[in-house]
N, CA, C and O of each residue as an XYZ file, in Angstrom:
452
protein
N       0.800     -1.192      0.000
C       0.000      0.000      0.000
C       0.839      1.249      0.000
O       0.385      2.282     -0.494
N       2.035      1.203      0.529
C       2.892      2.372      0.575
C       3.261      2.826     -0.841
O       3.340      4.018     -1.137
N       3.479      1.855     -1.678
C       3.846      2.189     -3.065
C       2.673      2.859     -3.770
O       2.883      3.789     -4.549
N       1.465      2.420     -3.523
C       0.260      2.981     -4.115
C       0.027      4.397     -3.604
O      -0.368      5.276     -4.370
N       0.265      4.622     -2.328
C       0.122      5.961     -1.758
C       1.158      6.907     -2.348
O       0.847      8.067     -2.621
N       2.357      6.443     -2.546
C       3.417      7.259     -3.134
C       3.094      7.637     -4.556
O       3.369      8.762     -4.973
N       2.523      6.734     -5.304
C       2.141      7.007     -6.686
C       1.004      8.023     -6.724
O       1.005      8.941     -7.544
N       0.038      7.849     -5.829
C      -1.090      8.767     -5.761
C      -0.616     10.146     -5.335
O      -1.054     11.159     -5.879
N       0.260     10.176     -4.380
C       0.803     11.438     -3.900
C       1.613     12.123     -4.993
O       1.535     13.341     -5.152
N       2.381     11.358     -5.738
C       3.189     11.902     -6.830
C       2.289     12.409     -7.955
O       2.551     13.467     -8.529
N       1.237     11.665     -8.271
C       0.297     12.074     -9.314
C      -0.434     13.337     -8.888
O      -0.678     14.225     -9.704
N      -0.782     13.416     -7.612
C      -1.477     14.583     -7.090
C      -0.574     15.823     -7.163
O      -1.023     16.908     -7.532
N       0.689     15.646     -6.811
C       1.635     16.767     -6.864
C       1.849     17.212     -8.307
O       1.931     18.407     -8.591
N       1.939     16.245     -9.212
C       2.102     16.581    -10.628
C       0.891     17.345    -11.130
O       1.027     18.331    -11.854
N      -0.294     16.888    -10.745
C      -1.534     17.561    -11.145
C      -1.585     18.975    -10.574
O      -2.004     19.905    -11.264
N      -1.165     19.146     -9.331
C      -1.137     20.472     -8.711
C      -0.163     21.388     -9.451
O      -0.468     22.554     -9.703
N       1.002     20.858     -9.794
C       1.990     21.655    -10.529
C       1.456     22.069    -11.900
O       1.656     23.198    -12.349
N       0.778     21.134    -12.546
C       0.206     21.440    -13.869
C      -0.867     22.523    -13.735
O      -0.901     23.464    -14.528
N      -1.727     22.395    -12.750
C      -2.774     23.392    -12.524
C      -2.178     24.743    -12.145
O      -2.640     25.790    -12.597
N      -1.158     24.701    -11.318
C      -0.497     25.950    -10.913
C       0.131     26.633    -12.127
O       0.041     27.851    -12.279
N       0.755     25.852    -12.973
C       1.341     26.414    -14.205
C       0.287     27.009    -15.116
O       0.498     28.064    -15.714
N      -0.854     26.331    -15.223
C      -1.946     26.851    -16.063
C      -2.489     28.152    -15.480
O      -2.761     29.105    -16.211
N      -2.643     28.182    -14.172
C      -3.157     29.393    -13.529
C      -2.178     30.558    -13.683
O      -2.592     31.696    -13.908
N      -0.887     30.272    -13.560
C       0.121     31.324    -13.744
C       0.096     31.843    -15.183
O       0.215     33.046    -15.417
N      -0.057     30.938    -16.136
C      -0.163     31.356    -17.542
C      -1.386     32.206    -17.780
O      -1.333     33.223    -18.471
N      -2.495     31.773    -17.194
C      -3.741     32.536    -17.330
C      -3.593     33.912    -16.692
O      -4.001     34.917    -17.275
N      -3.008     33.959    -15.492
C      -2.805     35.231    -14.801
C      -1.931     36.170    -15.640
O      -2.210     37.367    -15.715
N      -0.892     35.648    -16.262
C      -0.003     36.472    -17.092
C      -0.757     37.034    -18.294
O      -0.582     38.199    -18.651
N      -1.597     36.204    -18.919
C      -2.381     36.700    -20.067
C      -3.382     37.768    -19.630
O      -3.588     38.745    -20.350
N      -4.002     37.599    -18.469
C      -4.942     38.600    -17.940
C      -4.194     39.907    -17.653
O      -4.698     40.989    -17.953
N      -3.006     39.808    -17.079
C      -2.208     41.006    -16.785
C      -1.844     41.730    -18.086
O      -1.947     42.954    -18.168
N      -1.421     40.976    -19.094
C      -1.066     41.585    -20.384
C      -2.284     42.233    -21.035
O      -2.183     43.311    -21.621
N      -3.428     41.575    -20.930
C      -4.656     42.151    -21.488
C      -4.999     43.457    -20.775
O      -5.421     44.419    -21.418
N      -4.824     43.502    -19.468
C      -5.087     44.729    -18.708
C      -4.166     45.855    -19.130
O      -4.597     47.001    -19.257
N      -2.903     45.536    -19.347
C      -1.946     46.549    -19.806
C      -2.331     47.060    -21.194
O      -2.241     48.256    -21.470
N      -2.758     46.147    -22.060
C      -3.172     46.541    -23.405
C      -4.400     47.445    -23.360
O      -4.472     48.431    -24.093
N      -5.363     47.116    -22.506
C      -6.567     47.944    -22.365
C      -6.187     49.345    -21.885
O      -6.711     50.341    -22.384
N      -5.281     49.415    -20.922
C      -4.832     50.714    -20.410
C      -4.155     51.523    -21.512
O      -4.407     52.719    -21.654
N      -3.303     50.874    -22.285
C      -2.608     51.559    -23.379
C      -3.594     52.037    -24.441
O      -3.479     53.155    -24.943
N      -4.554     51.194    -24.779
C      -5.545     51.568    -25.790
C      -6.427     52.725    -25.314
O      -6.795     53.589    -26.109
N      -6.761     52.747    -24.044
C      -7.547     53.867    -23.510
C      -6.756     55.167    -23.599
O      -7.307     56.220    -23.918
N      -5.473     55.082    -23.317
C      -4.621     56.265    -23.406
C      -4.558     56.766    -24.848
O      -4.675     57.965    -25.102
N      -4.373     55.851    -25.778
C      -4.322     56.225    -27.191
C      -5.653     56.813    -27.648
O      -5.679     57.777    -28.413
N      -6.750     56.238    -27.184
C      -8.071     56.755    -27.538
C      -8.219     58.191    -27.049
O      -8.733     59.046    -27.770
N      -7.774     58.450    -25.840
C      -7.866     59.795    -25.277
C      -7.078     60.798    -26.127
O      -7.554     61.896    -26.415
N      -5.876     60.402    -26.518
C      -5.043     61.268    -27.359
C      -5.714     61.520    -28.698
O      -5.756     62.655    -29.173
N      -6.242     60.461    -29.311
C      -6.898     60.595    -30.615
C      -8.158     61.448    -30.528
O      -8.443     62.223    -31.441
N      -8.907     61.316    -29.449
C     -10.121     62.127    -29.288
C      -9.762     63.612    -29.161
O     -10.476     64.475    -29.671
N      -8.667     63.896    -28.487
C      -8.209     65.287    -28.370
C      -7.833     65.822    -29.753
O      -8.157     66.959    -30.094
N      -7.151     65.001    -30.537
C      -6.765     65.420    -31.884
C      -8.003     65.637    -32.760
O      -8.040     66.572    -33.560
N      -9.004     64.784    -32.612
C     -10.250     64.947    -33.358
C     -10.899     66.284    -33.006
O     -11.384     66.995    -33.885
N     -10.906     66.616    -31.732
C     -11.484     67.897    -31.303
C     -10.769     69.078    -31.930
O     -11.408     70.025    -32.387
N      -9.445     69.026    -31.953
C      -8.652     70.104    -32.566
C      -8.987     70.208    -34.051
O      -9.202     71.306    -34.566
N      -9.032     69.071    -34.738
C      -9.318     69.081    -36.172
C     -10.738     69.561    -36.463
O     -10.962     70.260    -37.451
N     -11.691     69.196    -35.621
C     -13.061     69.665    -35.828
C     -13.158     71.180    -35.658
O     -13.871     71.848    -36.406
N     -12.441     71.717    -34.672
C     -12.441     73.181    -34.503
C     -11.785     73.857    -35.706
O     -12.244     74.902    -36.167
N     -10.719     73.259    -36.203
C     -10.020     73.825    -37.364
C     -10.929     73.792    -38.598
O     -10.968     74.754    -39.365
N     -11.648     72.702    -38.785
C     -12.578     72.598    -39.914
C     -13.663     73.661    -39.800
O     -14.003     74.308    -40.791
N     -14.204     73.846    -38.613
C     -15.247     74.857    -38.406
C     -14.719     76.250    -38.740
O     -15.417     77.049    -39.364
N     -13.480     76.540    -38.321
C     -12.876     77.844    -38.608
C     -12.676     78.029    -40.114
O     -12.964     79.095    -40.657
N     -12.184     76.984    -40.782
C     -11.967     77.078    -42.226
C     -13.285     77.244    -42.978
O     -13.351     77.981    -43.962
N     -14.320     76.572    -42.523
C     -15.634     76.729    -43.163
C     -16.148     78.154    -42.988
O     -16.733     78.739    -43.899
N     -15.917     78.690    -41.805
C     -16.346     80.068    -41.528
C     -15.604     81.042    -42.443
O     -16.212     81.936    -43.032
N     -14.298     80.866    -42.556
C     -13.499     81.733    -43.421
C     -13.912     81.582    -44.883
O     -13.999     82.569    -45.612
N     -14.165     80.348    -45.308
C     -14.589     80.103    -46.687
C     -15.926     80.788    -46.958
O     -16.122     81.390    -48.014
N     -16.836     80.691    -46.004
C     -18.136     81.338    -46.151
C     -17.979     82.853    -46.263
O     -18.651     83.495    -47.070
N     -17.095     83.414    -45.456
C     -16.848     84.856    -45.518
C     -16.273     85.245    -46.886
O     -16.666     86.256    -47.469
N     -15.347     84.437    -47.384
C     -14.760     84.715    -48.696
C     -15.817     84.596    -49.804
O     -15.816     85.383    -50.750
N     -16.707     83.623    -49.687
C     -17.778     83.480    -50.667
C     -18.704     84.688    -50.633
O     -19.179     85.140    -51.674
N     -18.959     85.205    -49.447
C     -19.789     86.407    -49.321
C     -19.121     87.595    -50.004
O     -19.789     88.392    -50.663
N     -17.797     87.714    -49.849
C     -17.067     88.806    -50.487
C     -17.138     88.668    -52.000
O     -17.376     89.650    -52.703
N     -16.933     87.461    -52.503
C     -17.000     87.237    -53.948
C     -18.390     87.551    -54.464
O     -18.537     88.179    -55.512
N     -19.409     87.121    -53.740
C     -20.787     87.400    -54.146
C     -21.043     88.905    -54.172
O     -21.667     89.426    -55.097
N     -20.549     89.594    -53.140
C     -20.722     91.042    -53.069
C     -20.027     91.736    -54.232
O     -20.596     92.622    -54.869
N     -18.800     91.326    -54.502
C     -18.068     91.930    -55.625
C     -18.733     91.622    -56.954
O     -18.779     92.472    -57.844
N     -19.236     90.430    -57.088
C     -19.936     90.061    -58.314
C     -21.188     90.913    -58.501
O     -21.485     91.372    -59.604
N     -21.917     91.116    -57.401
C     -23.109     91.967    -57.464
C     -22.731     93.409    -57.791
O     -23.419     94.079    -58.562
N     -21.637     93.881    -57.201
C     -21.179     95.245    -57.478
C     -20.774     95.377    -58.939
O     -21.065     96.383    -59.586
N     -20.105     94.359    -59.448
C     -19.686     94.383    -60.852
C     -20.899     94.388    -61.773
O     -20.938     95.120    -62.762
N     -21.879     93.571    -61.440
C     -23.098     93.516    -62.240
C     -23.831     94.850    -62.170
O     -24.302     95.362    -63.186
N     -23.923     95.408    -60.968
C     -24.604     96.688    -60.797
C     -23.861     97.802    -61.527
O     -24.478     98.667    -62.149
N     -22.544     97.776    -61.448
C     -21.760     98.819    -62.109
C     -21.880     98.698    -63.623
O     -21.892     99.709    -64.325
N     -21.967     97.487    -64.126
C     -22.086     97.281    -65.574
C     -23.469     97.605    -66.092
O     -23.625     97.940    -67.266
N     -24.479     97.512    -65.239
C     -25.850     97.725    -65.689
C     -26.314     99.181    -65.544
O     -27.381     99.539    -66.042
N     -25.539    100.002    -64.882
C     -25.919    101.399    -64.715
C     -25.813    102.090    -66.077
O     -24.764    102.078    -66.722
N     -26.925    102.689    -66.491
C     -26.932    103.359    -67.785
C     -26.035    104.579    -67.775
O     -25.991    105.339    -66.808
N     -25.341    104.741    -68.845
C     -24.517    105.918    -69.011
C     -23.183    105.821    -68.302
O     -22.320    106.674    -68.508
N     -22.989    104.821    -67.482
C     -21.715    104.705    -66.781
C     -20.931    103.569    -67.412
O     -21.385    102.426    -67.461
N     -19.785    103.898    -67.876
C     -18.911    102.906    -68.492
C     -17.623    102.886    -67.691
O     -17.047    103.925    -67.368
N     -17.191    101.680    -67.384
C     -15.944    101.552    -66.642
C     -14.767    101.727    -67.587
O     -14.773    101.268    -68.730
N     -13.787    102.390    -67.076
C     -12.572    102.521    -67.878
C     -11.817    101.202    -67.820
O     -12.093    100.351    -66.974
N     -10.860    101.043    -68.730
C     -10.075     99.812    -68.752
C      -9.337     99.610    -67.434
O      -9.214     98.478    -66.966
N      -8.855    100.668    -66.841
C      -8.150    100.574    -65.571
C      -9.056    100.062    -64.462
O      -8.639     99.240    -63.647
N     -10.309    100.548    -64.426
C     -11.253    100.094    -63.408
C     -11.623     98.630    -63.615
O     -11.725     97.860    -62.660
N     -11.822     98.260    -64.878
C     -12.146     96.866    -65.188
C     -11.004     95.952    -64.766
O     -11.234     94.877    -64.210
N      -9.788     96.375    -65.027
C      -8.617     95.562    -64.672
C      -8.486     95.437    -63.158
O      -8.151     94.369    -62.646
N      -8.748     96.523    -62.449
C      -8.677     96.471    -60.989
C      -9.704     95.488    -60.419
O      -9.391     94.678    -59.546
N     -10.921     95.575    -60.925
C     -11.978     94.677    -60.451
C     -11.632     93.233    -60.803
O     -11.777     92.339    -59.969
N     -11.179     93.002    -62.025
C     -10.819     91.641    -62.440
C      -9.673     91.096    -61.584
O      -9.684     89.929    -61.192
N      -8.694     91.942    -61.299
C      -7.562     91.513    -60.462
C      -8.040     91.185    -59.054
O      -7.596     90.203    -58.459
N      -8.935     91.997    -58.524
C      -9.465     91.771    -57.164
C     -10.244     90.454    -57.098
O     -10.101     89.688    -56.144
N     -11.066     90.199    -58.116
C     -11.840     88.958    -58.161
C     -10.888     87.758    -58.257
O     -11.086     86.760    -57.565
N      -9.868     87.848    -59.102
C      -8.893     86.762    -59.238
C      -8.175     86.514    -57.908
O      -7.953     85.371    -57.510
N      -7.821     87.595    -57.240
C      -7.137     87.477    -55.945
C      -8.027     86.773    -54.922
O      -7.568     85.895    -54.191
N      -9.287     87.157    -54.876
C     -10.210     86.535    -53.939
C     -10.450     85.065    -54.278
O     -10.535     84.227    -53.379
N     -10.558     84.753    -55.551
C     -10.729     83.358    -55.954
C      -9.506     82.528    -55.574
O      -9.635     81.384    -55.138
N      -8.327     83.106    -55.739
C      -7.100     82.389    -55.361
C      -7.067     82.133    -53.869
O      -6.658     81.057    -53.434
N      -7.496     83.113    -53.070
C      -7.542     82.927    -51.610
C      -8.508     81.823    -51.222
O      -8.211     81.000    -50.355
N      -9.682     81.809    -51.877
C     -10.686     80.784    -51.582
C     -10.130     79.406    -51.926
O     -10.273     78.467    -51.143
N      -9.501     79.281    -53.082
C      -8.923     77.997    -53.471
C      -7.820     77.588    -52.503
O      -7.636     76.400    -52.237
N      -7.091     78.560    -51.980
C      -6.051     78.267    -51.003
C      -6.630     77.681    -49.715
O      -6.009     76.819    -49.095
N      -7.792     78.135    -49.318
C      -8.444     77.613    -48.114
C      -9.024     76.222    -48.354
O      -9.071     75.396    -47.443
N      -9.453     75.975    -49.558
C     -10.069     74.665    -49.859
C      -8.986     73.676    -50.104
O      -9.267     72.508    -50.375
């Protein structure tokens, strides 16, 4: 019976060692997963901050673009009004100035887009 008890005791110890090794492996994977979750949360926070900055920048650019479009519309209306006034003819110099101003504004708008 002593030999049988020794075998059972040895098998039990082997089983305990195997279970302990499995638990240690599981614990290590859980720890690594926790570290990964922490790192991903940190990265998410950084990315969300960057998204906020970019959204504010987009809003500002849209506002500026809208203002530039209003200026172009105003100049276009002024040009149309100036051309439609009876008896008033623009000189070549005035036409060139207006055309240059419109080109400049269009270039600025394209620069923002």
